[in-house]
C-alpha positions as CSV (number, residue, x, y, z in Angstrom):
1,M,30.3,-29.8,-73.5
2,E,27.7,-30.7,-76.0
3,K,25.0,-28.1,-76.2
4,M,21.4,-28.7,-75.5
5,K,19.1,-28.2,-78.4
6,F,15.8,-26.2,-78.4
7,N,13.5,-26.3,-81.3
8,I,12.0,-22.8,-81.4
9,N,8.9,-24.3,-82.9
10,E,8.3,-26.4,-79.9
11,N,5.1,-24.8,-78.5
12,R,4.6,-22.1,-81.5
13,D,1.6,-23.6,-83.3
14,L,-0.1,-24.4,-79.8
15,E,0.3,-20.7,-78.5
16,I,-0.8,-19.5,-81.9
17,K,-4.0,-21.5,-81.8
18,M,-4.9,-20.8,-78.2
19,H,-4.4,-17.2,-78.5
20,N,-5.3,-16.4,-82.2
21,F,-2.0,-14.2,-82.7
22,K,-1.6,-12.0,-85.6
23,N,1.4,-10.5,-87.3
24,I,3.8,-12.7,-85.7
25,D,5.4,-13.9,-89.1
26,T,6.2,-10.3,-89.7
27,E,9.9,-9.3,-89.5
28,Y,10.5,-7.1,-86.6
29,T,13.5,-6.1,-84.5
30,F,13.3,-6.5,-80.8
31,Y,15.3,-4.8,-78.1
32,Y,15.5,-6.1,-74.5
33,D,16.1,-5.0,-71.0
34,E,14.8,-6.4,-67.8
35,T,13.9,-5.4,-64.3
36,N,13.4,-7.3,-60.9
37,N,15.4,-10.3,-62.2
38,L,15.8,-12.3,-58.9
39,R,17.8,-15.0,-60.8
40,K,16.7,-17.6,-58.4
41,F,13.7,-18.2,-55.9
42,W,14.1,-20.7,-53.0
43,F,13.3,-21.5,-49.6
44,K,15.8,-20.4,-46.9
45,N,13.9,-22.0,-44.1
46,E,10.2,-22.7,-43.0
47,N,9.3,-19.2,-43.2
48,K,11.6,-17.4,-45.4
49,F,12.3,-17.1,-48.9
50,N,15.7,-16.1,-50.5
51,I,14.2,-12.4,-50.9
52,P,12.0,-10.4,-48.5
53,I,8.3,-11.1,-48.7
54,T,7.9,-7.5,-49.3
55,D,9.6,-8.2,-52.7
56,L,7.0,-10.7,-53.9
57,S,5.0,-7.8,-55.4
58,K,7.9,-7.0,-57.6
59,N,7.2,-8.8,-60.8
60,F,9.9,-9.7,-63.2
61,V,9.6,-8.1,-66.5
62,L,11.7,-8.6,-69.6
63,G,11.1,-6.6,-72.7
64,G,11.4,-3.1,-74.4
65,V,10.8,-1.7,-77.9
66,S,10.3,-3.3,-81.2
67,H,9.9,-2.2,-84.6
68,L,9.2,-3.5,-88.0
69,K,12.5,-4.4,-89.7
70,S,11.9,-2.1,-92.6
71,K,11.6,0.9,-90.0
72,I,14.9,2.0,-89.2
73,N,15.2,5.7,-88.6
74,F,14.2,6.9,-85.1
75,D,15.1,10.4,-83.9
76,T,16.8,9.4,-80.8
77,E,19.1,12.3,-81.0
78,R,16.2,14.7,-80.7
79,L,14.9,12.8,-77.8
80,N,18.3,13.0,-76.0
81,Q,18.4,16.8,-76.6
82,D,14.8,17.4,-75.5
83,L,15.4,15.4,-72.0
84,K,18.4,17.7,-71.4
85,L,20.2,14.9,-69.4
86,P,23.5,16.1,-67.9
87,N,26.7,15.6,-69.9
88,T,28.0,13.1,-67.2
89,V,24.9,10.7,-68.2
90,K,26.5,7.9,-70.1
91,E,23.3,6.3,-71.2
92,M,19.5,6.9,-70.9
93,K,18.0,5.1,-67.7
94,L,14.6,5.4,-66.0
95,T,16.4,6.8,-62.8
96,Y,17.5,10.0,-65.0
97,I,14.1,10.6,-66.0
98,A,11.7,9.7,-63.2
99,K,12.2,8.6,-59.7
100,G,10.1,6.9,-56.8
101,D,7.2,4.6,-57.0
102,F,5.0,4.4,-60.2
103,L,2.6,7.4,-59.3
104,S,5.7,9.7,-58.5
105,C,7.4,8.7,-61.8
106,L,4.1,9.9,-63.4
107,K,4.6,13.6,-62.2
108,S,8.0,13.7,-64.2
109,K,8.1,16.3,-67.1
110,K,10.9,14.4,-68.5
111,L,8.7,11.0,-68.8
112,E,5.9,13.3,-70.4
113,I,8.8,14.0,-73.2
114,F,9.8,10.5,-73.2
115,L,6.3,8.9,-73.7
116,D,5.3,11.5,-76.2
117,W,8.4,10.6,-78.2
118,F,7.6,6.9,-77.9
119,V,4.1,7.1,-79.0
120,S,4.9,9.4,-82.1
121,N,7.5,7.0,-83.5
122,D,7.0,3.6,-85.3
123,L,7.9,1.6,-82.0
124,F,5.9,-1.0,-80.2
125,L,6.0,-1.9,-76.6
126,H,6.7,-5.7,-75.8
127,Y,7.3,-7.4,-72.6
128,S,6.9,-10.7,-70.6
129,N,5.6,-10.0,-67.1
130,L,6.0,-12.7,-64.4
131,N,4.5,-12.7,-60.9
132,I,6.9,-14.9,-59.2
133,L,4.7,-16.1,-56.3
134,Y,1.9,-16.9,-58.6
135,W,4.2,-18.9,-61.1
136,S,5.9,-20.6,-58.3
137,T,2.7,-22.0,-56.6
138,I,0.1,-22.6,-59.8
139,D,1.8,-25.9,-60.2
140,I,-0.2,-27.2,-57.2
141,L,-3.5,-27.0,-59.2
142,E,-1.8,-27.6,-62.7
143,S,-1.0,-31.1,-61.3
144,M,-4.7,-31.6,-60.5
145,I,-7.0,-29.9,-62.8
146,P,-9.1,-32.4,-64.6
147,Q,-9.8,-32.2,-68.6
148,D,-13.3,-31.3,-68.2
149,L,-12.2,-28.1,-66.0
150,L,-9.5,-26.8,-68.3
151,Q,-11.6,-24.1,-69.7
152,I,-11.6,-22.4,-66.4
153,H,-8.2,-23.3,-65.1
154,M,-7.2,-19.6,-64.8
155,E,-10.0,-18.7,-62.5
156,L,-9.3,-21.8,-60.4
157,K,-5.6,-20.9,-60.1
158,T,-6.4,-17.4,-59.1
159,I,-8.9,-18.6,-56.4
160,L,-5.9,-20.6,-54.9
161,Y,-3.2,-17.9,-55.3
162,E,-5.7,-15.3,-53.5
163,F,-5.9,-18.0,-50.8
164,I,-2.3,-18.3,-50.6
165,K,-1.8,-14.6,-49.9
166,I,-4.4,-14.5,-47.0
167,D,-1.8,-16.0,-44.6
168,L,1.3,-16.3,-46.6
169,N,3.6,-17.1,-43.7
170,K,1.5,-20.1,-42.9
171,F,1.3,-21.5,-46.4
172,I,5.1,-21.0,-46.8
173,E,5.4,-23.2,-43.6
174,I,3.3,-26.1,-45.4
175,L,5.1,-25.9,-48.6
176,Y,8.6,-25.9,-46.7
177,K,7.5,-28.9,-44.5
178,Y,6.7,-31.0,-47.5
179,E,9.8,-30.0,-49.5
180,Y,7.8,-28.2,-52.2
181,P,8.0,-28.7,-55.2
182,N,9.4,-32.3,-54.6
183,I,6.6,-33.8,-52.6
184,D,7.2,-37.3,-51.3
185,R,4.6,-39.6,-52.7
186,K,4.2,-41.2,-49.3
187,K,3.3,-37.7,-47.9
188,A,1.2,-36.4,-50.7
189,N,-2.0,-36.9,-48.9
190,D,-0.9,-35.3,-45.9
191,F,0.2,-32.4,-47.9
192,L,-3.0,-32.2,-49.6
193,D,-5.0,-32.4,-46.3
194,E,-2.9,-29.5,-44.9
195,I,-4.0,-27.5,-47.9
196,L,-7.4,-28.2,-47.7
197,N,-7.2,-27.4,-44.0
198,Y,-5.8,-23.9,-44.7
199,I,-8.6,-23.3,-47.2
200,K,-11.2,-24.1,-44.5
201,I,-9.5,-21.8,-41.9
202,N,-9.2,-18.8,-44.2
203,E,-12.4,-19.2,-46.2
204,T,-14.3,-16.5,-44.2
205,K,-11.3,-14.0,-44.6
206,F,-11.2,-14.7,-48.2
207,I,-15.0,-14.1,-48.8
208,S,-14.7,-11.0,-46.6
209,K,-11.9,-9.7,-49.0
210,Y,-13.7,-10.7,-52.2
211,P,-17.3,-10.6,-51.6
212,T,-18.4,-10.7,-55.2
213,I,-16.3,-13.7,-56.1
214,D,-17.9,-16.7,-57.5
215,K,-18.1,-19.0,-54.3
216,S,-18.8,-22.2,-56.3
217,L,-15.2,-21.8,-57.5
218,I,-13.9,-22.1,-54.0
219,G,-15.9,-25.4,-53.8
220,L,-14.3,-26.4,-57.0
221,V,-10.8,-25.9,-55.8
222,Y,-11.5,-27.8,-52.7
223,Q,-13.2,-30.7,-54.6
224,I,-10.1,-31.0,-57.0
225,I,-7.7,-31.3,-54.2
226,E,-9.7,-33.7,-52.3
227,E,-10.3,-35.9,-55.4
228,S,-6.3,-35.7,-56.1
229,K,-5.5,-37.9,-53.2
230,N,-3.6,-41.1,-54.1
231,T,-3.0,-39.8,-57.6
232,E,0.3,-38.7,-59.3
233,L,1.0,-34.8,-58.9
234,P,3.3,-34.5,-62.0
235,F,4.5,-31.0,-61.5
236,I,5.3,-31.1,-57.8
237,M,7.1,-34.3,-57.6
238,D,10.6,-35.3,-58.6
239,E,11.7,-31.7,-58.7
240,K,14.3,-30.0,-56.5
241,S,13.5,-29.6,-53.1
242,H,12.7,-26.1,-51.8
243,I,13.8,-24.6,-55.3
244,L,11.0,-22.6,-56.6
245,I,12.6,-21.0,-59.7
246,D,15.9,-22.2,-61.0
247,D,16.4,-19.5,-63.6
248,L,14.1,-17.4,-65.8
249,F,15.6,-18.6,-69.2
250,I,12.3,-19.6,-70.5
251,F,11.2,-16.0,-70.9
252,Y,14.2,-15.3,-72.8
253,K,13.6,-18.0,-75.3
254,R,9.8,-17.7,-75.8
255,P,9.8,-14.8,-77.9
256,F,12.1,-16.8,-80.5
257,G,9.3,-19.2,-81.4
258,I,6.6,-16.6,-81.4
259,F,8.6,-14.1,-83.5
260,K,11.0,-16.5,-85.1
261,N,11.5,-14.3,-88.3
262,S,12.5,-11.3,-86.3
263,Y,15.8,-10.4,-84.9
264,H,16.3,-10.2,-81.2
265,I,18.8,-7.7,-79.4
266,F,19.5,-8.2,-75.7
267,D,21.5,-5.9,-73.3
268,E,24.9,-7.5,-72.4
269,E,24.4,-9.5,-69.3
270,S,27.2,-12.2,-68.5
271,S,24.9,-14.5,-66.4
272,I,22.3,-14.7,-69.3
273,E,24.8,-14.9,-71.8
274,N,26.5,-18.0,-70.1
275,I,23.1,-19.6,-70.1
276,F,22.6,-18.9,-73.8
277,E,26.0,-20.4,-74.5
278,R,24.7,-23.9,-73.3
279,W,21.9,-24.2,-75.8
280,E,21.7,-24.6,-79.7
281,F,18.7,-23.1,-81.2
282,L,17.0,-24.7,-84.0
283,D,14.1,-23.8,-86.5
284,D,13.2,-27.4,-86.8
285,K,16.4,-28.9,-88.3
286,K,18.0,-25.5,-89.3
287,K,20.2,-23.7,-87.2
288,W,18.5,-20.6,-85.7
289,E,20.7,-17.4,-84.9
290,N,18.4,-14.4,-85.0
291,F,19.8,-12.8,-81.7
292,E,22.8,-11.2,-80.4
293,F,23.9,-9.3,-77.1
294,Q,24.9,-5.5,-77.3
295,N,26.3,-3.0,-75.0
296,S,23.6,-0.6,-73.9
297,T,26.0,2.4,-74.2
298,T,26.1,2.0,-77.8
299,N,22.5,1.2,-78.5
300,D,19.8,3.9,-78.0
301,L,17.0,1.5,-78.4
302,I,18.4,-0.8,-75.5
303,Q,18.6,2.4,-73.4
304,I,14.9,3.1,-74.4
305,S,14.0,-0.3,-73.4
306,D,15.4,0.3,-70.1
307,V,13.2,3.3,-69.3
308,I,9.9,1.7,-70.6
309,I,10.5,-1.8,-68.8
310,G,11.6,0.0,-65.4
311,L,8.2,2.0,-65.8
312,I,6.4,-1.0,-66.6
313,G,7.9,-3.0,-63.5
314,K,6.7,-0.1,-61.2
315,L,3.3,-0.4,-62.7
316,F,3.0,-4.1,-61.8
317,I,4.2,-3.3,-58.3
318,Y,1.5,-0.7,-57.9
319,I,-1.1,-3.1,-59.3
320,N,0.0,-5.7,-56.9
321,D,-0.3,-3.6,-53.9
322,T,-3.3,-1.7,-54.7
323,N,-7.0,-3.0,-54.3
324,F,-9.8,-2.5,-57.0
325,N,-11.6,0.1,-54.9
326,E,-8.6,2.4,-54.9
327,L,-7.9,1.8,-58.5
328,T,-11.5,3.0,-59.5
329,K,-10.8,6.3,-57.8
330,L,-7.3,6.7,-59.0
331,K,-7.9,9.3,-61.8
332,E,-9.7,11.6,-59.8
333,N,-6.8,12.0,-57.4
334,L,-3.9,12.5,-59.9
335,S,-2.5,15.9,-61.2
336,L,-2.8,16.8,-64.7
337,I,0.6,15.7,-65.8
338,Q,0.1,12.1,-64.1
339,V,-3.3,11.8,-66.1
340,K,-1.4,13.0,-69.3
341,N,1.4,10.6,-68.7
342,F,-0.8,7.5,-67.7
343,T,-2.8,8.4,-70.8
344,T,-0.1,8.2,-73.0
345,L,1.2,5.0,-71.4
346,A,-2.1,3.6,-72.1
347,K,-1.9,4.6,-75.9
348,L,1.3,2.5,-76.0
349,F,-0.4,-0.5,-74.8
350,E,-3.2,-0.1,-77.1
351,K,-0.7,0.6,-80.1
352,S,1.0,-2.7,-79.4
353,D,-2.0,-4.8,-78.8
354,N,-3.4,-3.5,-82.3
355,Q,-0.2,-4.6,-83.9
356,S,-0.1,-8.0,-82.2
357,T,-1.5,-9.4,-78.9
358,A,1.6,-11.6,-78.9
359,L,3.8,-8.5,-78.1
360,I,2.4,-8.6,-74.2
361,H,2.6,-11.6,-72.3
362,S,2.0,-12.0,-68.7
363,I,2.0,-14.8,-66.1
364,Q,-0.3,-13.4,-63.3
365,S,-3.8,-14.0,-61.8
366,L,-6.8,-13.0,-63.2
367,I,-7.4,-10.3,-60.6
368,E,-4.0,-8.7,-61.5
369,R,-5.0,-8.9,-65.2
370,D,-8.4,-7.3,-64.7
371,K,-6.7,-4.4,-62.5
372,L,-4.5,-3.5,-65.5
373,V,-7.5,-3.7,-67.9
374,L,-9.4,-1.3,-65.7
375,L,-6.6,1.1,-65.5
376,L,-6.0,1.1,-69.2
377,T,-9.7,1.4,-69.8
378,T,-9.9,4.5,-67.3
379,F,-7.1,6.2,-68.9
380,K,-8.0,5.3,-72.6
381,G,-7.5,8.7,-74.5
């Protein structure tokens, strides 16, 4: 079977221009692991996904550690010695270093050793972070936002997403009824009317939950949906009925274009390798092959990626499940070692951000982004 072709430069210039990335032409080596990979996301029936609703706070995170290609010596042997993992442990994983939810993990002395080692070496944190519910539903507004409102598209999508969460079961019913994301053109106006009615019914609850929100944005969302009647909705028509996420391959190939001069090493994973096999990667017309899969048991930096990405995954679960008020009081309720570990983690974020803002990539609402910023600012050393 002939392979599909993907030019890694496809969106590169656009992303660079949009985000003003720096140091992306530098040669790095990237190592990857993942957490919360649900593979596919779809409706089972009118009120159920293929995963429990409680799992929607589990963001998919792909990433790990990276370093300048010229820096190759990292004393992982010393780290292993300091961690004093049992001889029966074949490879380093988060579960051997810290257990439980994010705040419980921060109590771990072994995590303190790990984070101190990470921040003292010439290593950077990198990841792509995906809120699956947000990504699965923002196409509703993506299909409608007019050109003159693109500058506030994130604010508008955040408003709709937060509305969706007010009564998620009801919203799921609406999506399922109209075979989202494959809306029949003849039923599109009915679909939009049901969303408008849903917003009306839940507006009081929304304002109560977010009293400081700019209420004019709610009006804009309502107006955009109303004015989209009798128009094409390009991202939510002619798709597969009830299939919200077919695969997550886009997040594996995204860094190829951004960091095309770098080398990318993934943990062996047959389902992902099989998808890779279907593609031929091109740097314009030249074949691009700067990646490989390695067994994590023989690669210390893939193992270290497992630990840090597992921890980042737990961090986003905590962010998704915790309101702003609780986050503002967090530091005063933590033990000394929890504060120390969070402060060191915040240093990792800052170190990577200073190297290149392209190292950290997220698809999530502005509210979730602001929560992370609040925490990193609170624990900035």
